[in-house]
Backbone atoms as SQL, in Angstrom:
CREATE TABLE atoms (id INTEGER PRIMARY KEY, chain TEXT, resi INTEGER, resn TEXT, atom TEXT, x REAL, y REAL, z REAL);
INSERT INTO atoms VALUES
  (1, 'A', 1, 'UNK', 'N', 55.568, -59.459, -144.076),
  (2, 'A', 1, 'UNK', 'CA', 56.561, -60.177, -144.850),
  (3, 'A', 1, 'UNK', 'C', 57.565, -59.205, -145.414),
  (4, 'A', 2, 'UNK', 'N', 58.810, -59.655, -145.482),
  (5, 'A', 2, 'UNK', 'CA', 59.866, -58.823, -146.079),
  (6, 'A', 2, 'UNK', 'C', 59.817, -58.929, -147.595),
  (7, 'A', 3, 'UNK', 'N', 60.084, -57.825, -148.253),
  (8, 'A', 3, 'UNK', 'CA', 60.211, -57.838, -149.701),
  (9, 'A', 3, 'UNK', 'C', 61.689, -57.968, -150.007),
  (10, 'A', 4, 'UNK', 'N', 62.087, -59.024, -150.695),
  (11, 'A', 4, 'UNK', 'CA', 63.474, -59.209, -151.031),
  (12, 'A', 4, 'UNK', 'C', 63.800, -58.414, -152.270),
  (13, 'A', 5, 'UNK', 'N', 64.904, -57.677, -152.218),
  (14, 'A', 5, 'UNK', 'CA', 65.359, -56.880, -153.339),
  (15, 'A', 5, 'UNK', 'C', 66.720, -57.445, -153.738),
  (16, 'A', 6, 'UNK', 'N', 66.888, -57.865, -154.978),
  (17, 'A', 6, 'UNK', 'CA', 68.145, -58.477, -155.399),
  (18, 'A', 6, 'UNK', 'C', 68.599, -57.863, -156.709),
  (19, 'A', 7, 'UNK', 'N', 69.914, -57.917, -156.941),
  (20, 'A', 7, 'UNK', 'CA', 70.455, -57.449, -158.210),
  (21, 'A', 7, 'UNK', 'C', 71.649, -58.311, -158.579),
  (22, 'A', 8, 'UNK', 'N', 71.887, -58.455, -159.866),
  (23, 'A', 8, 'UNK', 'CA', 73.036, -59.187, -160.382),
  (24, 'A', 8, 'UNK', 'C', 73.932, -58.186, -161.068),
  (25, 'A', 9, 'UNK', 'N', 75.213, -58.150, -160.694),
  (26, 'A', 9, 'UNK', 'CA', 76.153, -57.191, -161.271),
  (27, 'A', 9, 'UNK', 'C', 76.969, -57.832, -162.380),
  (28, 'A', 10, 'UNK', 'N', 77.738, -57.003, -163.086),
  (29, 'A', 10, 'UNK', 'CA', 78.588, -57.525, -164.139),
  (30, 'A', 10, 'UNK', 'C', 79.648, -58.478, -163.596),
  (31, 'A', 11, 'UNK', 'N', 79.996, -58.353, -162.307),
  (32, 'A', 11, 'UNK', 'CA', 80.963, -59.252, -161.694),
  (33, 'A', 11, 'UNK', 'C', 80.316, -60.538, -161.203),
  (34, 'A', 12, 'UNK', 'N', 79.009, -60.640, -161.358),
  (35, 'A', 12, 'UNK', 'CA', 78.308, -61.843, -160.961),
  (36, 'A', 12, 'UNK', 'C', 77.888, -61.897, -159.506),
  (37, 'A', 13, 'UNK', 'N', 78.000, -60.766, -158.798),
  (38, 'A', 13, 'UNK', 'CA', 77.584, -60.739, -157.398),
  (39, 'A', 13, 'UNK', 'C', 76.080, -60.517, -157.307),
  (40, 'A', 14, 'UNK', 'N', 75.452, -61.135, -156.338),
  (41, 'A', 14, 'UNK', 'CA', 74.049, -60.913, -156.091),
  (42, 'A', 14, 'UNK', 'C', 73.929, -60.311, -154.693),
  (43, 'A', 15, 'UNK', 'N', 73.243, -59.169, -154.589),
  (44, 'A', 15, 'UNK', 'CA', 73.032, -58.549, -153.302),
  (45, 'A', 15, 'UNK', 'C', 71.564, -58.576, -152.937),
  (46, 'A', 16, 'UNK', 'N', 71.263, -58.939, -151.716),
  (47, 'A', 16, 'UNK', 'CA', 69.881, -58.978, -151.264),
  (48, 'A', 16, 'UNK', 'C', 69.776, -58.202, -149.963),
  (49, 'A', 17, 'UNK', 'N', 68.894, -57.245, -149.922),
  (50, 'A', 17, 'UNK', 'CA', 68.652, -56.463, -148.721),
  (51, 'A', 17, 'UNK', 'C', 67.193, -56.597, -148.318),
  (52, 'A', 18, 'UNK', 'N', 66.872, -57.619, -147.483),
  (53, 'A', 18, 'UNK', 'CA', 65.478, -57.832, -147.145),
  (54, 'A', 18, 'UNK', 'C', 64.936, -56.879, -146.085),
  (55, 'A', 19, 'UNK', 'N', 65.801, -56.220, -145.333),
  (56, 'A', 19, 'UNK', 'CA', 65.359, -55.424, -144.209),
  (57, 'A', 19, 'UNK', 'C', 65.729, -53.952, -144.364),
  (58, 'A', 20, 'UNK', 'N', 65.026, -53.125, -143.601),
  (59, 'A', 20, 'UNK', 'CA', 65.336, -51.714, -143.514),
  (60, 'A', 20, 'UNK', 'C', 66.236, -51.505, -142.305),
  (61, 'A', 21, 'UNK', 'N', 67.366, -50.792, -142.494),
  (62, 'A', 21, 'UNK', 'CA', 68.293, -50.530, -141.389),
  (63, 'A', 21, 'UNK', 'C', 67.894, -49.232, -140.709),
  (64, 'A', 22, 'UNK', 'N', 67.740, -49.256, -139.392),
  (65, 'A', 22, 'UNK', 'CA', 67.468, -48.062, -138.624),
  (66, 'A', 22, 'UNK', 'C', 68.788, -47.429, -138.230),
  (67, 'A', 23, 'UNK', 'N', 68.961, -46.161, -138.618),
  (68, 'A', 23, 'UNK', 'CA', 70.205, -45.428, -138.402),
  (69, 'A', 23, 'UNK', 'C', 70.069, -44.531, -137.181),
  (70, 'A', 24, 'UNK', 'N', 71.005, -44.640, -136.250),
  (71, 'A', 24, 'UNK', 'CA', 71.112, -43.707, -135.144),
  (72, 'A', 24, 'UNK', 'C', 72.301, -42.785, -135.439),
  (73, 'A', 25, 'UNK', 'N', 72.391, -41.648, -134.769),
  (74, 'A', 25, 'UNK', 'CA', 73.489, -40.724, -134.980),
  (75, 'A', 25, 'UNK', 'C', 74.824, -41.428, -134.805),
  (76, 'A', 26, 'UNK', 'N', 75.752, -41.229, -135.776),
  (77, 'A', 26, 'UNK', 'CA', 77.070, -41.829, -135.720),
  (78, 'A', 26, 'UNK', 'C', 77.154, -43.229, -136.278),
  (79, 'A', 27, 'UNK', 'N', 76.050, -43.805, -136.731),
  (80, 'A', 27, 'UNK', 'CA', 76.071, -45.153, -137.310),
  (81, 'A', 27, 'UNK', 'C', 76.637, -45.162, -138.708),
  (82, 'A', 28, 'UNK', 'N', 77.128, -46.332, -139.126),
  (83, 'A', 28, 'UNK', 'CA', 77.508, -46.591, -140.519),
  (84, 'A', 28, 'UNK', 'C', 76.357, -47.348, -141.172),
  (85, 'A', 29, 'UNK', 'N', 76.143, -47.111, -142.438),
  (86, 'A', 29, 'UNK', 'CA', 75.142, -47.829, -143.210),
  (87, 'A', 29, 'UNK', 'C', 75.799, -49.091, -143.715),
  (88, 'A', 30, 'UNK', 'N', 75.204, -50.235, -143.432),
  (89, 'A', 30, 'UNK', 'CA', 75.779, -51.528, -143.786),
  (90, 'A', 30, 'UNK', 'C', 75.494, -51.887, -145.227),
  (91, 'A', 31, 'UNK', 'N', 76.523, -51.715, -146.056),
  (92, 'A', 31, 'UNK', 'CA', 76.476, -52.172, -147.446),
  (93, 'A', 31, 'UNK', 'C', 77.771, -52.953, -147.644),
  (94, 'A', 32, 'UNK', 'N', 77.646, -54.273, -147.648),
  (95, 'A', 32, 'UNK', 'CA', 78.835, -55.127, -147.700),
  (96, 'A', 32, 'UNK', 'C', 79.042, -55.794, -149.050),
  (97, 'A', 33, 'UNK', 'N', 78.134, -55.577, -149.961),
  (98, 'A', 33, 'UNK', 'CA', 78.228, -56.215, -151.265),
  (99, 'A', 33, 'UNK', 'C', 77.418, -55.390, -152.253),
  (100, 'A', 34, 'UNK', 'N', 77.374, -55.840, -153.470),
  (101, 'A', 34, 'UNK', 'CA', 76.539, -55.160, -154.468),
  (102, 'A', 34, 'UNK', 'C', 75.077, -55.354, -154.081),
  (103, 'A', 35, 'UNK', 'N', 74.339, -54.297, -154.189),
  (104, 'A', 35, 'UNK', 'CA', 72.919, -54.415, -153.854),
  (105, 'A', 35, 'UNK', 'C', 72.125, -53.424, -154.684),
  (106, 'A', 36, 'UNK', 'N', 70.906, -53.773, -154.993),
  (107, 'A', 36, 'UNK', 'CA', 70.052, -52.906, -155.783),
  (108, 'A', 36, 'UNK', 'C', 69.487, -51.767, -154.984),
  (109, 'A', 37, 'UNK', 'N', 69.058, -52.048, -153.756),
  (110, 'A', 37, 'UNK', 'CA', 68.409, -51.031, -152.950),
  (111, 'A', 37, 'UNK', 'C', 68.713, -51.262, -151.482),
  (112, 'A', 38, 'UNK', 'N', 69.159, -50.219, -150.813),
  (113, 'A', 38, 'UNK', 'CA', 69.372, -50.251, -149.366),
  (114, 'A', 38, 'UNK', 'C', 68.383, -49.280, -148.760),
  (115, 'A', 39, 'UNK', 'N', 67.459, -49.793, -147.948),
  (116, 'A', 39, 'UNK', 'CA', 66.445, -48.950, -147.304),
  (117, 'A', 39, 'UNK', 'C', 66.931, -48.588, -145.909),
  (118, 'A', 40, 'UNK', 'N', 66.826, -47.289, -145.580),
  (119, 'A', 40, 'UNK', 'CA', 67.233, -46.821, -144.254),
  (120, 'A', 40, 'UNK', 'C', 66.142, -45.956, -143.657),
  (121, 'A', 41, 'UNK', 'N', 66.109, -45.890, -142.329),
  (122, 'A', 41, 'UNK', 'CA', 65.169, -45.056, -141.618),
  (123, 'A', 41, 'UNK', 'C', 65.849, -44.609, -140.323),
  (124, 'A', 42, 'UNK', 'N', 65.212, -43.701, -139.591),
  (125, 'A', 42, 'UNK', 'CA', 65.758, -43.231, -138.305),
  (126, 'A', 42, 'UNK', 'C', 64.603, -42.780, -137.417),
  (127, 'A', 43, 'UNK', 'N', 64.908, -42.657, -136.117),
  (128, 'A', 43, 'UNK', 'CA', 63.894, -42.225, -135.150),
  (129, 'A', 43, 'UNK', 'C', 63.854, -40.708, -135.004),
  (130, 'A', 44, 'UNK', 'N', 64.762, -40.013, -135.684),
  (131, 'A', 44, 'UNK', 'CA', 64.840, -38.559, -135.657),
  (132, 'A', 44, 'UNK', 'C', 65.840, -38.109, -136.696),
  (133, 'A', 45, 'UNK', 'N', 66.088, -36.815, -136.821),
  (134, 'A', 45, 'UNK', 'CA', 67.100, -36.318, -137.750),
  (135, 'A', 45, 'UNK', 'C', 68.471, -36.702, -137.234),
  (136, 'A', 46, 'UNK', 'N', 69.275, -37.390, -138.063),
  (137, 'A', 46, 'UNK', 'CA', 70.578, -37.891, -137.636),
  (138, 'A', 46, 'UNK', 'C', 71.634, -37.656, -138.699),
  (139, 'A', 47, 'UNK', 'N', 72.906, -37.752, -138.288),
  (140, 'A', 47, 'UNK', 'CA', 74.068, -37.712, -139.170),
  (141, 'A', 47, 'UNK', 'C', 74.823, -39.029, -138.984),
  (142, 'A', 48, 'UNK', 'N', 75.229, -39.633, -140.088),
  (143, 'A', 48, 'UNK', 'CA', 75.963, -40.884, -140.017),
  (144, 'A', 48, 'UNK', 'C', 77.363, -40.688, -139.434),
  (145, 'A', 49, 'UNK', 'N', 78.108, -41.779, -139.327),
  (146, 'A', 49, 'UNK', 'CA', 79.471, -41.732, -138.849),
  (147, 'A', 49, 'UNK', 'C', 80.304, -40.727, -139.659),
  (148, 'A', 50, 'UNK', 'N', 81.197, -40.022, -138.988),
  (149, 'A', 50, 'UNK', 'CA', 82.061, -39.062, -139.680),
  (150, 'A', 50, 'UNK', 'C', 83.318, -39.712, -140.233),
  (151, 'A', 51, 'UNK', 'N', 83.496, -41.006, -140.009),
  (152, 'A', 51, 'UNK', 'CA', 84.614, -41.727, -140.614),
  (153, 'A', 51, 'UNK', 'C', 84.178, -42.799, -141.597),
  (154, 'A', 52, 'UNK', 'N', 83.057, -43.436, -141.346),
  (155, 'A', 52, 'UNK', 'CA', 82.571, -44.495, -142.226),
  (156, 'A', 52, 'UNK', 'C', 81.071, -44.356, -142.430),
  (157, 'A', 53, 'UNK', 'N', 80.693, -43.515, -143.379),
  (158, 'A', 53, 'UNK', 'CA', 79.282, -43.358, -143.696),
  (159, 'A', 53, 'UNK', 'C', 78.691, -44.708, -144.071),
  (160, 'A', 54, 'UNK', 'N', 79.434, -45.466, -144.872),
  (161, 'A', 54, 'UNK', 'CA', 79.047, -46.806, -145.288),
  (162, 'A', 54, 'UNK', 'C', 80.144, -47.775, -144.838),
  (163, 'A', 55, 'UNK', 'N', 79.806, -49.051, -144.678),
  (164, 'A', 55, 'UNK', 'CA', 80.832, -50.026, -144.401),
  (165, 'A', 55, 'UNK', 'C', 81.815, -50.039, -145.574),
  (166, 'A', 56, 'UNK', 'N', 83.100, -50.209, -145.273),
  (167, 'A', 56, 'UNK', 'CA', 84.138, -50.189, -146.304),
  (168, 'A', 56, 'UNK', 'C', 83.915, -51.354, -147.261),
  (169, 'A', 57, 'UNK', 'N', 83.879, -51.061, -148.573),
  (170, 'A', 57, 'UNK', 'CA', 83.648, -52.157, -149.539),
  (171, 'A', 57, 'UNK', 'C', 84.899, -53.027, -149.704),
  (172, 'A', 58, 'UNK', 'N', 84.681, -54.270, -150.025),
  (173, 'A', 58, 'UNK', 'CA', 85.779, -55.178, -150.335),
  (174, 'A', 58, 'UNK', 'C', 86.301, -54.838, -151.720),
  (175, 'A', 59, 'UNK', 'N', 87.596, -55.063, -151.959),
  (176, 'A', 59, 'UNK', 'CA', 88.190, -54.747, -153.267),
  (177, 'A', 59, 'UNK', 'C', 87.505, -55.519, -154.388),
  (178, 'A', 60, 'UNK', 'N', 86.970, -56.703, -154.094),
  (179, 'A', 60, 'UNK', 'CA', 86.278, -57.489, -155.113),
  (180, 'A', 60, 'UNK', 'C', 84.952, -56.860, -155.510),
  (181, 'A', 61, 'UNK', 'N', 84.485, -55.867, -154.750),
  (182, 'A', 61, 'UNK', 'CA', 83.224, -55.207, -155.061),
  (183, 'A', 61, 'UNK', 'C', 83.408, -53.898, -155.857),
  (184, 'A', 62, 'UNK', 'N', 84.594, -53.692, -156.407),
  (185, 'A', 62, 'UNK', 'CA', 84.842, -52.521, -157.245),
  (186, 'A', 62, 'UNK', 'C', 83.851, -52.538, -158.409),
  (187, 'A', 63, 'UNK', 'N', 83.195, -51.436, -158.628),
  (188, 'A', 63, 'UNK', 'CA', 82.205, -51.334, -159.697),
  (189, 'A', 63, 'UNK', 'C', 80.789, -51.610, -159.255),
  (190, 'A', 64, 'UNK', 'N', 80.603, -51.987, -158.012),
  (191, 'A', 64, 'UNK', 'CA', 79.252, -52.277, -157.514),
  (192, 'A', 64, 'UNK', 'C', 78.466, -50.973, -157.393),
  (193, 'A', 65, 'UNK', 'N', 77.182, -51.048, -157.650),
  (194, 'A', 65, 'UNK', 'CA', 76.282, -49.905, -157.537),
  (195, 'A', 65, 'UNK', 'C', 75.199, -50.232, -156.530),
  (196, 'A', 66, 'UNK', 'N', 74.698, -49.207, -155.863),
  (197, 'A', 66, 'UNK', 'CA', 73.602, -49.366, -154.926),
  (198, 'A', 66, 'UNK', 'C', 72.811, -48.064, -154.871),
  (199, 'A', 67, 'UNK', 'N', 71.540, -48.177, -154.620),
  (200, 'A', 67, 'UNK', 'CA', 70.705, -47.018, -154.340),
  (201, 'A', 67, 'UNK', 'C', 70.349, -47.079, -152.860),
  (202, 'A', 68, 'UNK', 'N', 70.535, -45.960, -152.178),
  (203, 'A', 68, 'UNK', 'CA', 70.240, -45.855, -150.757),
  (204, 'A', 68, 'UNK', 'C', 69.028, -44.931, -150.628),
  (205, 'A', 69, 'UNK', 'N', 67.959, -45.447, -150.016),
  (206, 'A', 69, 'UNK', 'CA', 66.722, -44.692, -149.929),
  (207, 'A', 69, 'UNK', 'C', 66.264, -44.541, -148.480),
  (208, 'A', 70, 'UNK', 'N', 65.941, -43.309, -148.117),
  (209, 'A', 70, 'UNK', 'CA', 65.378, -43.013, -146.804),
  (210, 'A', 70, 'UNK', 'C', 63.896, -43.263, -146.868),
  (211, 'A', 71, 'UNK', 'N', 63.450, -44.328, -146.198),
  (212, 'A', 71, 'UNK', 'CA', 62.026, -44.697, -146.228),
  (213, 'A', 71, 'UNK', 'C', 61.297, -44.227, -144.971),
  (214, 'A', 72, 'UNK', 'N', 61.979, -43.444, -144.143),
  (215, 'A', 72, 'UNK', 'CA', 61.396, -42.965, -142.899),
  (216, 'A', 72, 'UNK', 'C', 60.877, -41.543, -143.022),
  (217, 'A', 73, 'UNK', 'N', 60.588, -40.938, -141.849),
  (218, 'A', 73, 'UNK', 'CA', 59.979, -39.602, -141.799),
  (219, 'A', 73, 'UNK', 'C', 60.943, -38.493, -141.391),
  (220, 'A', 74, 'UNK', 'N', 62.230, -38.825, -141.188),
  (221, 'A', 74, 'UNK', 'CA', 63.199, -37.835, -140.725),
  (222, 'A', 74, 'UNK', 'C', 64.377, -37.760, -141.689),
  (223, 'A', 75, 'UNK', 'N', 65.141, -36.653, -141.612),
  (224, 'A', 75, 'UNK', 'CA', 66.309, -36.492, -142.471),
  (225, 'A', 75, 'UNK', 'C', 67.485, -37.277, -141.935),
  (226, 'A', 76, 'UNK', 'N', 68.138, -38.029, -142.830),
  (227, 'A', 76, 'UNK', 'CA', 69.362, -38.751, -142.523),
  (228, 'A', 76, 'UNK', 'C', 70.460, -38.124, -143.373),
  (229, 'A', 77, 'UNK', 'N', 71.469, -37.543, -142.712),
  (230, 'A', 77, 'UNK', 'CA', 72.551, -36.877, -143.419),
  (231, 'A', 77, 'UNK', 'C', 73.731, -37.831, -143.555),
  (232, 'A', 78, 'UNK', 'N', 74.165, -38.025, -144.790),
  (233, 'A', 78, 'UNK', 'CA', 75.313, -38.878, -145.092),
  (234, 'A', 78, 'UNK', 'C', 76.562, -37.998, -145.063),
  (235, 'A', 79, 'UNK', 'N', 77.446, -38.272, -144.119),
  (236, 'A', 79, 'UNK', 'CA', 78.644, -37.450, -143.937),
  (237, 'A', 79, 'UNK', 'C', 79.674, -37.735, -145.014),
  (238, 'A', 80, 'UNK', 'N', 80.178, -36.682, -145.653),
  (239, 'A', 80, 'UNK', 'CA', 81.266, -36.802, -146.637),
  (240, 'A', 80, 'UNK', 'C', 82.552, -37.056, -145.852),
  (241, 'A', 81, 'UNK', 'N', 83.289, -38.118, -146.186),
  (242, 'A', 81, 'UNK', 'CA', 84.545, -38.433, -145.506),
  (243, 'A', 81, 'UNK', 'C', 85.384, -39.340, -146.391),
  (244, 'A', 82, 'UNK', 'N', 86.478, -39.890, -145.888),
  (245, 'A', 82, 'UNK', 'CA', 87.372, -40.704, -146.723),
  (246, 'A', 82, 'UNK', 'C', 86.748, -42.020, -147.172),
  (247, 'A', 83, 'UNK', 'N', 85.593, -42.384, -146.642),
  (248, 'A', 83, 'UNK', 'CA', 84.909, -43.608, -147.040),
  (249, 'A', 83, 'UNK', 'C', 83.725, -43.307, -147.962),
  (250, 'A', 84, 'UNK', 'N', 83.323, -42.023, -148.041),
  (251, 'A', 84, 'UNK', 'CA', 82.188, -41.620, -148.907),
  (252, 'A', 84, 'UNK', 'C', 82.482, -40.262, -149.498),
  (253, 'A', 85, 'UNK', 'N', 82.698, -40.254, -150.805),
  (254, 'A', 85, 'UNK', 'CA', 82.985, -39.025, -151.541),
  (255, 'A', 85, 'UNK', 'C', 81.716, -38.587, -152.261),
  (256, 'A', 86, 'UNK', 'N', 81.232, -37.397, -151.912),
  (257, 'A', 86, 'UNK', 'CA', 80.002, -36.890, -152.513),
  (258, 'A', 86, 'UNK', 'C', 80.268, -35.664, -153.361),
  (259, 'A', 87, 'UNK', 'N', 79.306, -35.303, -154.167),
  (260, 'A', 87, 'UNK', 'CA', 79.426, -34.148, -155.071),
  (261, 'A', 87, 'UNK', 'C', 79.755, -32.898, -154.291),
  (262, 'A', 88, 'UNK', 'N', 80.805, -32.197, -154.703),
  (263, 'A', 88, 'UNK', 'CA', 81.209, -30.951, -154.061),
  (264, 'A', 88, 'UNK', 'C', 81.714, -31.149, -152.647),
  (265, 'A', 89, 'UNK', 'N', 82.040, -32.377, -152.258),
  (266, 'A', 89, 'UNK', 'CA', 82.526, -32.701, -150.906),
  (267, 'A', 89, 'UNK', 'C', 81.525, -32.256, -149.839),
  (268, 'A', 90, 'UNK', 'N', 80.263, -32.215, -150.209),
  (269, 'A', 90, 'UNK', 'CA', 79.213, -31.795, -149.264),
  (270, 'A', 90, 'UNK', 'C', 78.528, -33.008, -148.659),
  (271, 'A', 91, 'UNK', 'N', 78.059, -32.853, -147.434),
  (272, 'A', 91, 'UNK', 'CA', 77.232, -33.897, -146.832),
  (273, 'A', 91, 'UNK', 'C', 75.955, -34.014, -147.661),
  (274, 'A', 92, 'UNK', 'N', 75.359, -35.191, -147.693),
  (275, 'A', 92, 'UNK', 'CA', 74.145, -35.421, -148.470),
  (276, 'A', 92, 'UNK', 'C', 72.988, -35.655, -147.504),
  (277, 'A', 93, 'UNK', 'N', 72.032, -34.751, -147.509),
  (278, 'A', 93, 'UNK', 'CA', 70.861, -34.852, -146.645),
  (279, 'A', 93, 'UNK', 'C', 69.752, -35.572, -147.384),
  (280, 'A', 94, 'UNK', 'N', 69.392, -36.766, -146.900),
  (281, 'A', 94, 'UNK', 'CA', 68.289, -37.521, -147.482),
  (282, 'A', 94, 'UNK', 'C', 67.044, -37.278, -146.647),
  (283, 'A', 95, 'UNK', 'N', 66.116, -36.517, -147.213),
  (284, 'A', 95, 'UNK', 'CA', 64.847, -36.304, -146.527),
  (285, 'A', 95, 'UNK', 'C', 63.947, -37.534, -146.739),
  (286, 'A', 96, 'UNK', 'N', 62.758, -37.523, -146.186),
  (287, 'A', 96, 'UNK', 'CA', 61.848, -38.633, -146.389),
  (288, 'A', 96, 'UNK', 'C', 61.638, -38.912, -147.884),
  (289, 'A', 97, 'UNK', 'N', 61.734, -40.164, -148.268),
  (290, 'A', 97, 'UNK', 'CA', 61.549, -40.630, -149.635),
  (291, 'A', 97, 'UNK', 'C', 62.614, -40.176, -150.619),
  (292, 'A', 98, 'UNK', 'N', 63.767, -39.678, -150.135),
  (293, 'A', 98, 'UNK', 'CA', 64.875, -39.332, -151.008),
  (294, 'A', 98, 'UNK', 'C', 65.839, -40.494, -151.134),
  (295, 'A', 99, 'UNK', 'N', 66.484, -40.584, -152.297),
  (296, 'A', 99, 'UNK', 'CA', 67.450, -41.637, -152.558),
  (297, 'A', 99, 'UNK', 'C', 68.721, -41.039, -153.142),
  (298, 'A', 100, 'UNK', 'N', 69.805, -41.794, -153.025),
  (299, 'A', 100, 'UNK', 'CA', 71.068, -41.417, -153.651),
  (300, 'A', 100, 'UNK', 'C', 71.676, -42.682, -154.221),
  (301, 'A', 101, 'UNK', 'N', 72.270, -42.565, -155.405),
  (302, 'A', 101, 'UNK', 'CA', 72.950, -43.701, -155.991),
  (303, 'A', 101, 'UNK', 'C', 74.432, -43.606, -155.685),
  (304, 'A', 102, 'UNK', 'N', 75.033, -44.716, -155.282),
  (305, 'A', 102, 'UNK', 'CA', 76.451, -44.742, -154.953),
  (306, 'A', 102, 'UNK', 'C', 77.124, -45.881, -155.710),
  (307, 'A', 103, 'UNK', 'N', 78.431, -45.738, -155.893),
  (308, 'A', 103, 'UNK', 'CA', 79.224, -46.774, -156.549),
  (309, 'A', 103, 'UNK', 'C', 80.496, -47.013, -155.774),
  (310, 'A', 104, 'UNK', 'N', 81.023, -48.220, -155.854),
  (311, 'A', 104, 'UNK', 'CA', 82.217, -48.612, -155.122),
  (312, 'A', 104, 'UNK', 'C', 83.444, -48.629, -156.023),
  (313, 'A', 105, 'UNK', 'N', 84.544, -48.081, -155.487),
  (314, 'A', 105, 'UNK', 'CA', 85.842, -48.185, -156.171),
  (315, 'A', 105, 'UNK', 'C', 86.596, -49.401, -155.664),
  (316, 'A', 106, 'UNK', 'N', 86.045, -50.082, -154.687),
  (317, 'A', 106, 'UNK', 'CA', 86.733, -51.207, -154.035),
  (318, 'A', 106, 'UNK', 'C', 87.395, -50.782, -152.742),
  (319, 'A', 107, 'UNK', 'N', 87.536, -49.453, -152.538),
  (320, 'A', 107, 'UNK', 'CA', 88.116, -48.936, -151.290),
  (321, 'A', 107, 'UNK', 'C', 87.254, -47.867, -150.651),
  (322, 'A', 108, 'UNK', 'N', 86.320, -47.286, -151.424),
  (323, 'A', 108, 'UNK', 'CA', 85.442, -46.235, -150.920),
  (324, 'A', 108, 'UNK', 'C', 84.153, -46.226, -151.753),
  (325, 'A', 109, 'UNK', 'N', 83.184, -45.459, -151.284),
  (326, 'A', 109, 'UNK', 'CA', 81.917, -45.262, -151.997),
  (327, 'A', 109, 'UNK', 'C', 81.876, -43.849, -152.558),
  (328, 'A', 110, 'UNK', 'N', 81.288, -43.689, -153.735),
  (329, 'A', 110, 'UNK', 'CA', 81.183, -42.409, -154.415),
  (330, 'A', 110, 'UNK', 'C', 79.728, -42.122, -154.755),
  (331, 'A', 111, 'UNK', 'N', 79.306, -40.869, -154.497),
  (332, 'A', 111, 'UNK', 'CA', 77.960, -40.460, -154.910),
  (333, 'A', 111, 'UNK', 'C', 77.934, -40.393, -156.436),
  (334, 'A', 112, 'UNK', 'N', 76.976, -41.043, -157.048),
  (335, 'A', 112, 'UNK', 'CA', 76.841, -41.018, -158.503),
  (336, 'A', 112, 'UNK', 'C', 75.734, -40.077, -158.931),
  (337, 'A', 113, 'UNK', 'N', 74.586, -40.138, -158.234),
  (338, 'A', 113, 'UNK', 'CA', 73.452, -39.290, -158.587),
  (339, 'A', 113, 'UNK', 'C', 72.439, -39.286, -157.481),
  (340, 'A', 114, 'UNK', 'N', 71.869, -38.121, -157.202),
  (341, 'A', 114, 'UNK', 'CA', 70.734, -38.119, -156.253),
  (342, 'A', 114, 'UNK', 'C', 69.470, -38.464, -157.037),
  (343, 'A', 115, 'UNK', 'N', 68.550, -39.119, -156.374),
  (344, 'A', 115, 'UNK', 'CA', 67.277, -39.453, -156.985),
  (345, 'A', 115, 'UNK', 'C', 66.196, -39.109, -155.994),
  (346, 'A', 116, 'UNK', 'N', 65.192, -38.377, -156.429),
  (347, 'A', 116, 'UNK', 'CA', 64.082, -38.065, -155.535),
  (348, 'A', 116, 'UNK', 'C', 62.902, -38.958, -155.860),
  (349, 'A', 117, 'UNK', 'N', 62.341, -39.570, -154.844),
  (350, 'A', 117, 'UNK', 'CA', 61.209, -40.477, -155.029),
  (351, 'A', 117, 'UNK', 'C', 60.000, -39.840, -154.351),
  (352, 'A', 118, 'UNK', 'N', 59.129, -39.224, -155.110),
  (353, 'A', 118, 'UNK', 'CA', 57.965, -38.530, -154.529),
  (354, 'A', 118, 'UNK', 'C', 56.681, -39.176, -154.945);
């Protein structure tokens, strides 16, 4: 059975991510609305899209927050680009059980804080 994860934001949006997204090299992570937790995995060490690490947020989702967690056994590297701004303009490597918190400006995603889940 899927575990539904939902969150309510100050804008009144509810995001539900019932499934884990499997990321292949060059993929974008699908975050289309506010969500509490986005679970990702991969079949090997991969790097996301170099243009759209995450799906471009809608302007109505400005202020949305999400935590992205690697629930698999391989490293998934989030590419820093015009759609994802990370600390120090560095790519973010999520090892197994690592998470990162991101926020939306309505036009791009920003790294807010890394979180390690051990």
